Phi, psi and omega in degrees: 000132178268115177242127186273167173300321179298319175302311184295317180294319178298319179300314180295321180301318185271341193244344182302314182294308179295335176283345180081017181277132180220174176300341179273355182293136172234094190267128180287126183274076186269321188297142174299145181289356174274354181253146184299329183296333179296319178293318179300319180293320178299311182295322180299315181292324175297319184289324184264352182081018178276190183240128174267115185268110187260112179276165170291160181297322180293319177292322181299322186261332189246338184214059188295315182299317179298319180294319179300318180291313185293330179272002180056043180290138174235004180218136180233145174229104191223169167277154178303323180293323177292324180302329182296344179278352187246157179238130178296332178294328180271353182230060185293342181280347181288119183247346181225126182231110177256129183237137180193180178088344179211157174300140182259130179253160177304317184298334182293331188241000184305315185283350180261336182299134182087348180252338181207163178277125185253141179224123176263113184247134180228145173169156177268162177303328182293353184233037159078019345254003181265134182243321180234149182223129169256100192265119172058052174296143187270342181233150181305319182293334178284336184286343185286342181280146183280353174086206184249162177300137179237091186094002178222158169263136182254139179227149174244124181234167174298127183298337180261355182206099183293347177276359181251103178282135184262151178283169178302141177092349181271154177265129180202208180255138181276127173247146182239134181229136176143188187287355179269349182289123184290178183282332183137196181265134185298122178056034179218079184293328181293315179293322177297315181296329181284331186259332182253133188247132179256128168049062174300151188302319183292332178286319177295325184287321182073200181213185181300321185263347182228124179292153178294157180205163172275158180187158179239125186237000000 
C-alpha cells in the first residue's frame, strides 16, 4: 500500500490527541516491523516528542512484562489477544492502552478499566492505518465500539452497490473519505481499482445542506 507523507502528517494532526500521545509518552515497540502499526507508532512518537521503547527480540516475545517495567513504558499498542498475557497489577505505570487489529470484547478490558486510559483503534492499511478511534470509554461495554472517524469521514453503503448510501441503523460496508486515504497498491492498478472508489453518485449529488463534490474513498 502506498501511503504518502501527507497522509501520515494528516493522521498525526487528527489522532495524537484522541490517542493520548504526549511528549511524556513512552510507547512499547511491540508490533512486528512487517505490520503497519509499527510504522504508525514510530511516526506518532516522532510527531509528539515521545519515546519509542524498543525491547530486544527475546524480551518482546518471551518476557514482555519484565521488559515493559525495565523500559519504564507507560503506553501500549496491542491486539486484544496479546493484552490477555498482561496484568494491570504488575504494570501500574501503564497509563495509555491502545487496542486494535482484532474485535474488542468487554472481557478483554474489564480488568484494565479504571486503571488506565483505553483507546479502541480501527482502520485498514489503506488508511494510514488508523481510521476510527473510540477514545477513553469509561465502561467495558462502551469500549467494544470502534468510535468515530479521526481524520476521515465515515459512510455506510450497500456492500453490493457503493452508489447506494444506507440510512442510519442499517448494516453495510464502511467507506472512508479524507486526507488519510492512501494512493493505492504499488504497481497493482487492478487491486487499487477494486478497493478505492471514485466519485460515488451520492457524493456527487450532495444533499439539501451539503453541496455535491468529487471524492476518493
